[in-house]
DRENPA-3360 file (N, C-alpha, C; in nm, 2 decimals, always signed):
BEGIN
1 = XXXXXXXX = +10.82/+10.74/+18.40/+10.86/+10.63/+18.32/+10.75/+10.46/+18.32 ~ +10.79/+10.41/+18.18/+10.69/+10.27/+18.22/+10.82/+10.20/+18.19 ~ +10.75/+10.08/+18.17/+10.82/+9.96/+18.17/+10.86/+9.93/+18.00 ~ +10.74/+9.97/+17.96/+10.77/+9.96/+17.80/+10.86/+10.05/+17.78 ~ +10.90/+10.19/+17.81/+10.99/+10.25/+17.80/+11.16/+10.22/+17.80 ~ +11.13/+10.13/+17.97/+11.28/+10.10/+17.99/+11.28/+9.99/+17.86 ~ +11.22/+9.93/+17.84/+11.22/+9.79/+17.70/+11.29/+9.83/+17.63 ~ +11.23/+9.95/+17.55/+11.26/+10.02/+17.42/+11.39/+10.04/+17.44;
9 = XXXXXXXX = +11.44/+10.11/+17.53/+11.54/+10.18/+17.58/+11.68/+10.09/+17.55 ~ +11.61/+9.96/+17.62/+11.72/+9.88/+17.63/+11.74/+9.80/+17.51 ~ +11.63/+9.77/+17.38/+11.65/+9.74/+17.26/+11.78/+9.84/+17.19 ~ +11.73/+9.96/+17.23/+11.83/+10.08/+17.17/+11.95/+10.11/+17.19 ~ +12.01/+10.04/+17.31/+12.13/+10.01/+17.36/+12.18/+9.91/+17.33 ~ +12.09/+9.77/+17.32/+12.13/+9.63/+17.25/+12.21/+9.66/+17.11 ~ +12.12/+9.73/+17.03/+12.10/+9.72/+16.92/+12.24/+9.84/+16.87 ~ +12.28/+9.90/+16.94/+12.36/+10.01/+16.90/+12.50/+9.95/+16.98;
17 = XXXXXXXX = +12.51/+9.92/+17.15/+12.60/+9.89/+17.17/+12.64/+9.76/+17.24 ~ +12.62/+9.68/+17.21/+12.58/+9.47/+17.24/+12.61/+9.41/+17.14 ~ +12.74/+9.34/+17.15/+12.77/+9.25/+17.04/+12.73/+9.08/+17.12 ~ +12.61/+9.06/+17.09/+12.53/+8.93/+17.16/+12.53/+8.86/+17.00 ~ +12.62/+8.79/+17.02/+12.67/+8.71/+16.92/+12.59/+8.56/+16.88 ~ +12.62/+8.48/+16.79/+12.55/+8.36/+16.81/+12.54/+8.26/+16.88 ~ +12.64/+8.28/+16.98/+12.68/+8.17/+17.08/+12.54/+8.20/+17.19 ~ +12.56/+8.32/+17.20/+12.49/+8.38/+17.32/+12.33/+8.38/+17.29;
25 = XXXXXXXX = +12.29/+8.41/+17.21/+12.16/+8.39/+17.11/+12.14/+8.27/+17.08 ~ +12.18/+8.17/+17.10/+12.12/+8.04/+17.07/+12.12/+7.98/+17.22 ~ +12.19/+8.06/+17.30/+12.18/+7.98/+17.44/+12.04/+8.00/+17.52 ~ +12.03/+8.13/+17.47/+11.88/+8.18/+17.51/+11.74/+8.11/+17.44 ~ +11.82/+8.08/+17.32/+11.69/+8.00/+17.27/+11.67/+7.87/+17.31 ~ +11.78/+7.78/+17.36/+11.85/+7.65/+17.41/+11.74/+7.65/+17.52 ~ +11.78/+7.76/+17.58/+11.72/+7.76/+17.75/+11.56/+7.79/+17.74 ~ +11.53/+7.85/+17.65/+11.36/+7.81/+17.65/+11.32/+7.73/+17.60;
33 = XXXXXXXX = +11.35/+7.64/+17.51/+11.35/+7.50/+17.44/+11.37/+7.41/+17.57 ~ +11.47/+7.44/+17.69/+11.48/+7.34/+17.76/+11.34/+7.37/+17.83 ~ +11.28/+7.42/+17.87/+11.17/+7.54/+17.95/+11.24/+7.59/+18.13 ~ +11.36/+7.63/+18.06/+11.39/+7.73/+18.16/+11.36/+7.87/+18.15 ~ +11.32/+7.91/+18.29/+11.26/+8.07/+18.34/+11.31/+8.15/+18.24 ~ +11.30/+8.25/+18.19/+11.36/+8.33/+18.15/+11.39/+8.49/+18.23 ~ +11.46/+8.41/+18.30/+11.52/+8.52/+18.39/+11.68/+8.54/+18.43 ~ +11.74/+8.53/+18.32/+11.89/+8.54/+18.24/+11.91/+8.72/+18.31;
41 = XXXXXXXX = +12.03/+8.71/+18.31/+12.07/+8.90/+18.30/+12.03/+8.90/+18.15 ~ +11.96/+9.04/+18.11/+11.95/+9.11/+18.00/+12.11/+9.10/+17.90 ~ +12.07/+9.11/+17.78/+12.15/+9.14/+17.72/+12.29/+9.26/+17.74 ~ +12.24/+9.34/+17.81/+12.30/+9.49/+17.82/+12.36/+9.50/+17.94 ~ +12.30/+9.37/+18.05/+12.38/+9.33/+18.13/+12.48/+9.26/+18.15 ~ +12.47/+9.14/+18.07/+12.55/+9.07/+18.05/+12.73/+9.13/+17.98 ~ +12.67/+9.23/+17.88/+12.80/+9.30/+17.85/+12.86/+9.36/+17.98 ~ +12.76/+9.41/+18.06/+12.84/+9.49/+18.16/+12.92/+9.40/+18.24;
49 = XXXXXXXX = +12.89/+9.24/+18.29/+12.95/+9.16/+18.34/+13.09/+9.16/+18.25 ~ +13.07/+9.13/+18.10/+13.15/+9.11/+18.07/+13.27/+9.24/+18.06 ~ +13.22/+9.38/+18.05/+13.35/+9.43/+18.07/+13.39/+9.48/+18.21 ~ +13.29/+9.44/+18.34/+13.38/+9.40/+18.46/+13.51/+9.34/+18.43 ~ +13.45/+9.18/+18.44/+13.58/+9.09/+18.44/+13.72/+9.15/+18.36 ~ +13.70/+9.23/+18.23/+13.83/+9.27/+18.11/+13.84/+9.41/+18.21 ~ +13.78/+9.48/+18.29/+13.83/+9.61/+18.35/+13.89/+9.51/+18.50 ~ +13.87/+9.43/+18.54/+13.95/+9.39/+18.68/+14.06/+9.29/+18.64;
57 = XXXXXXXX = +14.10/+9.26/+18.49/+14.16/+9.16/+18.48/+14.16/+9.06/+18.50 ~ +14.03/+9.00/+18.53/+14.04/+8.85/+18.65/+14.08/+8.73/+18.53 ~ +14.14/+8.63/+18.58/+14.18/+8.55/+18.51/+14.08/+8.40/+18.58 ~ +14.01/+8.44/+18.72/+13.95/+8.33/+18.77/+13.83/+8.39/+18.83 ~ +13.73/+8.31/+18.77/+13.61/+8.34/+18.83/+13.48/+8.24/+18.90 ~ +13.44/+8.31/+18.96/+13.34/+8.16/+19.01/+13.19/+8.26/+19.01 ~ +13.10/+8.17/+18.99/+12.98/+8.21/+18.95/+12.90/+8.13/+19.01 ~ +12.82/+8.17/+19.10/+12.68/+8.10/+19.20/+12.55/+8.13/+19.16;
65 = XXXXXXXX = +12.53/+8.04/+19.04/+12.37/+8.04/+19.03/+12.41/+8.04/+18.86 ~ +12.39/+7.90/+18.82/+12.42/+7.95/+18.64/+12.32/+7.91/+18.56 ~ +12.19/+7.87/+18.58/+12.05/+7.86/+18.51/+12.12/+7.81/+18.38 ~ +12.11/+7.88/+18.26/+12.16/+7.81/+18.13/+12.29/+7.86/+18.09 ~ +12.38/+7.93/+18.17/+12.52/+7.96/+18.14/+12.54/+8.11/+18.03 ~ +12.43/+8.15/+17.98/+12.41/+8.31/+17.95/+12.48/+8.41/+17.99 ~ +12.50/+8.43/+18.17/+12.59/+8.53/+18.19/+12.70/+8.48/+18.22 ~ +12.74/+8.33/+18.23/+12.88/+8.25/+18.23/+12.94/+8.29/+18.08;
73 = XXXXXXXX = +12.87/+8.25/+17.94/+12.93/+8.33/+17.86/+12.94/+8.42/+17.83 ~ +12.85/+8.53/+17.85/+12.92/+8.69/+17.84/+13.07/+8.73/+17.94 ~ +13.06/+8.64/+18.06/+13.20/+8.63/+18.12/+13.32/+8.54/+18.09 ~ +13.29/+8.42/+18.03/+13.38/+8.33/+17.94/+13.45/+8.46/+17.84 ~ +13.38/+8.51/+17.74/+13.43/+8.57/+17.64/+13.50/+8.67/+17.67 ~ +13.51/+8.71/+17.83/+13.58/+8.85/+17.82/+13.77/+8.76/+17.93 ~ +13.76/+8.63/+17.93/+13.90/+8.57/+17.99/+13.95/+8.56/+17.88 ~ +14.13/+8.62/+17.96/+14.24/+8.63/+17.87/+14.25/+8.45/+17.87;
81 = XXXXXXXX = +14.36/+8.42/+17.80/+14.39/+8.30/+17.75/+14.46/+8.27/+17.92 ~ +14.40/+8.10/+17.92/+14.45/+8.06/+18.06/+14.34/+8.07/+18.13 ~ +14.22/+8.21/+18.11/+14.18/+8.19/+18.22/+14.04/+8.09/+18.25 ~ +13.99/+8.12/+18.34/+13.87/+7.95/+18.39/+13.75/+8.05/+18.46 ~ +13.64/+7.94/+18.45/+13.54/+8.00/+18.55/+13.46/+7.83/+18.58 ~ +13.46/+7.87/+18.73/+13.36/+7.76/+18.79/+13.21/+7.81/+18.80 ~ +13.16/+7.75/+18.81/+13.01/+7.79/+18.80/+12.91/+7.66/+18.88 ~ +12.83/+7.75/+18.94/+12.72/+7.67/+19.07/+12.61/+7.66/+19.05;
89 = XXXXXXXX = +12.55/+7.53/+19.03/+12.38/+7.56/+18.94/+12.30/+7.46/+19.04 ~ +12.22/+7.45/+19.12/+12.13/+7.40/+19.20/+12.07/+7.24/+19.15 ~ +11.99/+7.30/+19.02/+11.93/+7.23/+18.94/+12.02/+7.14/+18.81 ~ +11.99/+6.99/+18.81/+12.07/+6.93/+18.75/+12.02/+6.96/+18.61 ~ +11.90/+6.93/+18.52/+11.85/+6.97/+18.42/+11.91/+7.13/+18.36 ~ +11.92/+7.22/+18.50/+11.93/+7.37/+18.41/+12.11/+7.34/+18.37 ~ +12.20/+7.27/+18.48/+12.31/+7.22/+18.46/+12.37/+7.15/+18.33 ~ +12.24/+7.08/+18.28/+12.25/+6.99/+18.18/+12.24/+7.05/+18.06;
97 = XXXXXXXX = +12.16/+7.17/+18.05/+12.14/+7.24/+17.96/+12.24/+7.40/+17.94 ~ +12.31/+7.44/+18.08/+12.40/+7.51/+18.08/+12.54/+7.44/+18.00 ~ +12.58/+7.33/+18.03/+12.69/+7.26/+17.95/+12.66/+7.24/+17.82 ~ +12.57/+7.21/+17.77/+12.52/+7.22/+17.66/+12.61/+7.40/+17.56 ~ +12.51/+7.45/+17.62/+12.55/+7.60/+17.57/+12.70/+7.62/+17.58 ~ +12.79/+7.59/+17.67/+12.91/+7.62/+17.71/+12.96/+7.56/+17.60 ~ +12.93/+7.46/+17.59/+12.99/+7.37/+17.47/+13.00/+7.42/+17.33 ~ +12.87/+7.47/+17.32/+12.84/+7.55/+17.16/+12.95/+7.63/+17.18;
105 = XXXXXXXX = +12.94/+7.70/+17.25/+13.03/+7.86/+17.30/+13.17/+7.80/+17.27 ~ +13.21/+7.73/+17.28/+13.36/+7.66/+17.29/+13.45/+7.68/+17.41 ~ +13.35/+7.67/+17.52/+13.46/+7.70/+17.66/+13.40/+7.57/+17.74 ~ +13.41/+7.43/+17.65/+13.44/+7.34/+17.76/+13.53/+7.33/+17.83 ~ +13.69/+7.34/+17.78/+13.76/+7.35/+17.85/+13.79/+7.41/+17.94 ~ +13.71/+7.54/+17.94/+13.77/+7.65/+18.06/+13.65/+7.73/+18.16 ~ +13.54/+7.62/+18.14/+13.43/+7.63/+18.24/+13.38/+7.53/+18.28 ~ +13.37/+7.52/+18.41/+13.33/+7.38/+18.46/+13.20/+7.40/+18.55;
113 = XXXXXXXX = +13.07/+7.33/+18.54/+12.95/+7.33/+18.60/+12.95/+7.21/+18.67 ~ +12.94/+7.27/+18.81/+12.91/+7.21/+18.93/+12.77/+7.21/+19.01 ~ +12.69/+7.07/+19.00/+12.58/+7.07/+19.03/+12.53/+7.03/+19.16 ~ +12.45/+7.11/+19.25/+12.41/+7.04/+19.39/+12.41/+7.24/+19.49 ~ +12.33/+7.19/+19.55/+12.33/+7.37/+19.64/+12.43/+7.40/+19.69 ~ +12.46/+7.52/+19.67/+12.57/+7.63/+19.64/+12.58/+7.60/+19.80 ~ +12.51/+7.61/+19.90/+12.56/+7.58/+20.02/+12.65/+7.48/+20.06 ~ +12.63/+7.38/+20.00/+12.71/+7.24/+20.00/+12.81/+7.23/+19.92;
121 = XXXXXXXX = +12.81/+7.26/+19.76/+12.91/+7.28/+19.72/+13.03/+7.38/+19.74 ~ +13.01/+7.51/+19.76/+13.13/+7.59/+19.85/+13.19/+7.54/+19.94 ~ +13.13/+7.45/+20.05/+13.27/+7.41/+20.11/+13.35/+7.29/+20.09 ~ +13.26/+7.21/+19.97/+13.38/+7.11/+19.90/+13.47/+7.21/+19.80 ~ +13.49/+7.30/+19.76/+13.50/+7.39/+19.68/+13.63/+7.43/+19.75 ~ +13.60/+7.48/+19.85/+13.71/+7.54/+19.93/+13.77/+7.46/+20.00 ~ +13.74/+7.34/+20.03/+13.82/+7.19/+20.09/+13.91/+7.19/+19.96 ~ +13.92/+7.19/+19.86/+14.00/+7.18/+19.76/+14.12/+7.30/+19.77;
129 = XXXXXXXX = +14.16/+7.40/+19.79/+14.24/+7.51/+19.81/+14.26/+7.57/+19.69 ~ +14.15/+7.60/+19.62/+14.20/+7.63/+19.49/+14.25/+7.80/+19.54 ~ +14.29/+7.81/+19.40/+14.36/+7.98/+19.39/+14.26/+8.06/+19.44 ~ +14.28/+8.16/+19.45/+14.18/+8.23/+19.48/+14.12/+8.27/+19.37 ~ +13.97/+8.33/+19.35/+13.89/+8.39/+19.28/+13.93/+8.54/+19.25 ~ +13.93/+8.56/+19.12/+13.97/+8.73/+19.07/+13.80/+8.79/+19.06 ~ +13.72/+8.72/+19.03/+13.61/+8.75/+18.99/+13.44/+8.68/+19.04 ~ +13.38/+8.74/+19.16/+13.27/+8.65/+19.17/+13.14/+8.71/+19.16;
137 = XXXXXXXX = +13.06/+8.64/+19.07/+12.95/+8.68/+19.02/+12.84/+8.59/+19.11 ~ +12.71/+8.67/+19.20/+12.65/+8.58/+19.26/+12.50/+8.61/+19.23 ~ +12.43/+8.52/+19.16/+12.32/+8.52/+19.10/+12.19/+8.39/+19.12 ~ +12.19/+8.35/+19.27/+12.13/+8.24/+19.29/+12.00/+8.30/+19.41 ~ +11.97/+8.20/+19.49/+11.82/+8.20/+19.52/+11.85/+8.32/+19.65 ~ +11.80/+8.42/+19.62/+11.82/+8.56/+19.72/+11.84/+8.57/+19.90 ~ +11.77/+8.44/+19.94/+11.74/+8.40/+20.08/+11.89/+8.39/+20.11 ~ +11.98/+8.30/+20.06/+12.11/+8.25/+20.08/+12.19/+8.38/+20.04;
145 = XXXXXXXX = +12.18/+8.51/+20.02/+12.27/+8.58/+19.96/+12.35/+8.60/+20.07 ~ +12.36/+8.60/+20.21/+12.48/+8.65/+20.26/+12.57/+8.46/+20.32 ~ +12.51/+8.39/+20.28/+12.58/+8.29/+20.27/+12.68/+8.26/+20.16 ~ +12.61/+8.31/+20.05/+12.71/+8.35/+19.96/+12.85/+8.44/+19.95 ~ +12.77/+8.57/+19.99/+12.90/+8.65/+20.04/+12.98/+8.61/+20.10 ~ +12.97/+8.55/+20.21/+13.05/+8.52/+20.25/+13.17/+8.37/+20.23 ~ +13.11/+8.31/+20.12/+13.22/+8.22/+20.07/+13.27/+8.30/+19.97 ~ +13.22/+8.41/+19.89/+13.34/+8.52/+19.81/+13.44/+8.55/+19.91;
153 = XXXXXXXX = +13.40/+8.60/+20.04/+13.49/+8.66/+20.10/+13.58/+8.52/+20.09 ~ +13.55/+8.43/+20.15/+13.67/+8.36/+20.14/+13.73/+8.28/+20.06 ~ +13.68/+8.30/+19.96/+13.74/+8.25/+19.84/+13.81/+8.31/+19.77 ~ +13.83/+8.47/+19.82/+13.87/+8.61/+19.68/+14.02/+8.64/+19.77 ~ +14.04/+8.70/+19.75/+14.17/+8.78/+19.75/+14.16/+8.94/+19.79 ~ +14.29/+9.02/+19.83/+14.24/+9.14/+19.80/+14.26/+9.24/+19.68 ~ +14.14/+9.27/+19.67/+14.13/+9.32/+19.49/+14.02/+9.18/+19.46 ~ +13.96/+9.16/+19.47/+13.85/+9.03/+19.38/+13.76/+9.11/+19.39;
161 = XXXXXXXX = +13.65/+9.16/+19.28/+13.56/+9.22/+19.27/+13.44/+9.13/+19.27 ~ +13.32/+9.15/+19.38/+13.20/+9.09/+19.40/+13.11/+9.15/+19.31 ~ +12.98/+9.08/+19.27/+12.89/+9.18/+19.22/+12.75/+9.03/+19.28 ~ +12.66/+9.10/+19.32/+12.55/+9.06/+19.40/+12.44/+9.11/+19.30 ~ +12.36/+8.99/+19.23/+12.26/+9.07/+19.09/+12.10/+9.07/+19.23 ~ +12.03/+9.12/+19.18/+11.91/+9.14/+19.21/+11.86/+9.21/+19.36 ~ +11.94/+9.29/+19.41/+11.92/+9.38/+19.50/+11.84/+9.45/+19.55 ~ +11.77/+9.51/+19.49/+11.67/+9.61/+19.47/+11.54/+9.55/+19.52;
169 = XXXXXXXX = +11.49/+9.48/+19.43/+11.38/+9.40/+19.44/+11.24/+9.50/+19.44 ~ +11.26/+9.58/+19.32/+11.14/+9.69/+19.25/+11.14/+9.76/+19.38 ~ +11.23/+9.80/+19.43/+11.20/+9.92/+19.56/+11.23/+9.90/+19.74 ~ +11.22/+9.74/+19.68/+11.13/+9.71/+19.86/+11.20/+9.71/+19.92 ~ +11.32/+9.69/+19.88/+11.49/+9.68/+19.99/+11.48/+9.76/+20.07 ~ +11.44/+9.88/+20.06/+11.42/+10.00/+20.15/+11.29/+9.98/+20.22 ~ +11.21/+9.86/+20.23/+11.09/+9.84/+20.30/+11.14/+9.76/+20.42 ~ +11.13/+9.85/+20.57/+11.20/+9.77/+20.66/+11.06/+9.67/+20.72;
177 = XXXXXXXX = +10.95/+9.71/+20.68/+10.88/+9.57/+20.72/+10.84/+9.49/+20.65 ~ +10.93/+9.45/+20.52/+10.88/+9.35/+20.41/+10.95/+9.24/+20.54 ~ +10.82/+9.14/+20.47/+10.84/+8.98/+20.50/+10.89/+8.93/+20.39 ~ +10.90/+8.94/+20.29/+10.92/+8.85/+20.18/+11.10/+8.81/+20.20 ~ +11.07/+8.68/+20.18/+11.22/+8.63/+20.21/+11.31/+8.65/+20.09 ~ +11.29/+8.73/+19.94/+11.36/+8.75/+19.89/+11.45/+8.90/+19.92 ~ +11.33/+8.98/+19.98/+11.37/+9.13/+20.03/+11.47/+9.09/+20.16 ~ +11.39/+9.00/+20.24/+11.49/+9.03/+20.35/+11.61/+8.95/+20.31;
185 = XXXXXXXX = +11.67/+8.87/+20.18/+11.81/+8.87/+20.15/+11.92/+8.96/+20.10 ~ +11.86/+9.04/+20.07/+11.89/+9.16/+19.98/+11.92/+9.29/+20.12 ~ +11.86/+9.24/+20.18/+11.86/+9.33/+20.31/+11.96/+9.31/+20.39 ~ +11.97/+9.17/+20.43/+12.09/+9.11/+20.53/+12.24/+9.11/+20.42 ~ +12.20/+9.13/+20.30/+12.35/+9.16/+20.24/+12.37/+9.27/+20.27 ~ +12.27/+9.41/+20.26/+12.33/+9.51/+20.26/+12.42/+9.60/+20.40 ~ +12.33/+9.48/+20.48/+12.36/+9.46/+20.65/+12.53/+9.39/+20.65 ~ +12.54/+9.29/+20.55/+12.65/+9.20/+20.59/+12.77/+9.27/+20.49;
193 = XXXXXXXX = +12.72/+9.39/+20.43/+12.84/+9.42/+20.33/+12.86/+9.57/+20.43 ~ +12.77/+9.60/+20.46/+12.79/+9.79/+20.59/+12.90/+9.70/+20.68 ~ +12.88/+9.63/+20.73/+12.97/+9.61/+20.84/+13.08/+9.51/+20.86 ~ +13.14/+9.48/+20.72/+13.25/+9.39/+20.68/+13.33/+9.51/+20.63 ~ +13.44/+9.52/+20.69/+13.53/+9.65/+20.71/+13.62/+9.60/+20.57 ~ +13.65/+9.48/+20.52/+13.69/+9.42/+20.39/+13.66/+9.50/+20.31 ~ +13.52/+9.48/+20.28/+13.46/+9.53/+20.13/+13.42/+9.66/+20.16 ~ +13.47/+9.72/+20.01/+13.44/+9.85/+19.97/+13.36/+9.83/+19.89;
201 = XXXXXXXX = +13.19/+9.85/+19.90/+13.10/+9.85/+19.77/+13.00/+9.97/+19.74 ~ +12.94/+9.94/+19.67/+12.79/+10.04/+19.62/+12.69/+9.97/+19.55 ~ +12.60/+10.04/+19.55/+12.51/+9.94/+19.47/+12.42/+10.02/+19.41 ~ +12.36/+10.02/+19.27/+12.34/+10.08/+19.16/+12.17/+10.01/+19.15 ~ +12.06/+10.13/+19.11/+11.94/+10.08/+19.11/+11.95/+10.07/+18.91 ~ +11.86/+9.96/+18.88/+11.87/+9.95/+18.74/+11.75/+9.95/+18.68 ~ +11.65/+10.01/+18.54/+11.57/+9.94/+18.52/+11.62/+9.93/+18.33 ~ +11.52/+9.80/+18.31/+11.54/+9.79/+18.15/+11.43/+9.70/+18.12;
209 = XXXXXXXX = +11.45/+9.61/+18.03/+11.38/+9.48/+17.99/+11.37/+9.38/+18.13 ~ +11.43/+9.40/+18.20/+11.42/+9.31/+18.34/+11.39/+9.37/+18.42 ~ +11.27/+9.51/+18.40/+11.21/+9.57/+18.50/+11.29/+9.62/+18.61 ~ +11.25/+9.67/+18.74/+11.30/+9.76/+18.83/+11.40/+9.69/+18.93 ~ +11.50/+9.69/+18.90/+11.60/+9.60/+19.01/+11.73/+9.64/+19.03 ~ +11.85/+9.60/+19.08/+11.98/+9.70/+19.05/+12.07/+9.55/+19.14 ~ +12.17/+9.61/+19.14/+12.29/+9.54/+19.23/+12.36/+9.59/+19.28 ~ +12.47/+9.50/+19.37/+12.59/+9.53/+19.47/+12.67/+9.49/+19.39;
217 = XXXXX = +12.84/+9.64/+19.39/+12.94/+9.59/+19.30/+13.02/+9.61/+19.44 ~ +13.16/+9.55/+19.51/+13.25/+9.54/+19.58/+13.38/+9.49/+19.55 ~ +13.46/+9.58/+19.62/+13.58/+9.50/+19.60/+13.63/+9.48/+19.75 ~ +13.70/+9.36/+19.75/+13.74/+9.30/+19.86/+13.89/+9.34/+19.90 ~ +13.90/+9.44/+20.01/+14.01/+9.49/+20.06/+14.15/+9.40/+20.14;
% end
């Protein structure tokens, strides 16, 4: 199987099953115009996040890694009335592009973008003693995966769903000899999850327009 086949199947899935509306398409265009790297989740993956939010009944979502808010908007479209998202972004320029995309999608009052290194903004968020988050999506710098998972657990509650993206790394996650910081971040996340009795988890390999990777999904007990 080749990346060309994966991409063709992704196109088929999106054409038949994924309702990417104008706000989402415009967000991708604005990201490109703003010079953001095209590393957003795919449309099929965005719809998957959307469905997970609906399935879990999440009302409060924490996202670590905003980029241009494409995934954020997908999740925002799944929120019930009164639901909200806090999303954390390191790069000020990315955050500004994201805020414009969020406003264009009609979510300005329901999605808050916080700027700064998540390892620094997460303790600030925790100090505010927010209500627990029902759903956490982690898609930020991979070497910090364990830091973000720790905070997801602290800021969650029994039943919180946590999704960690890009954990397979072209299959290199199974390579114990790898010195790639991103691979080490994935392996560290697997070790943390396996050692924490409060996490019930699995991971799925994925192929598609974004290549060969995968995600871990877990529930906090």
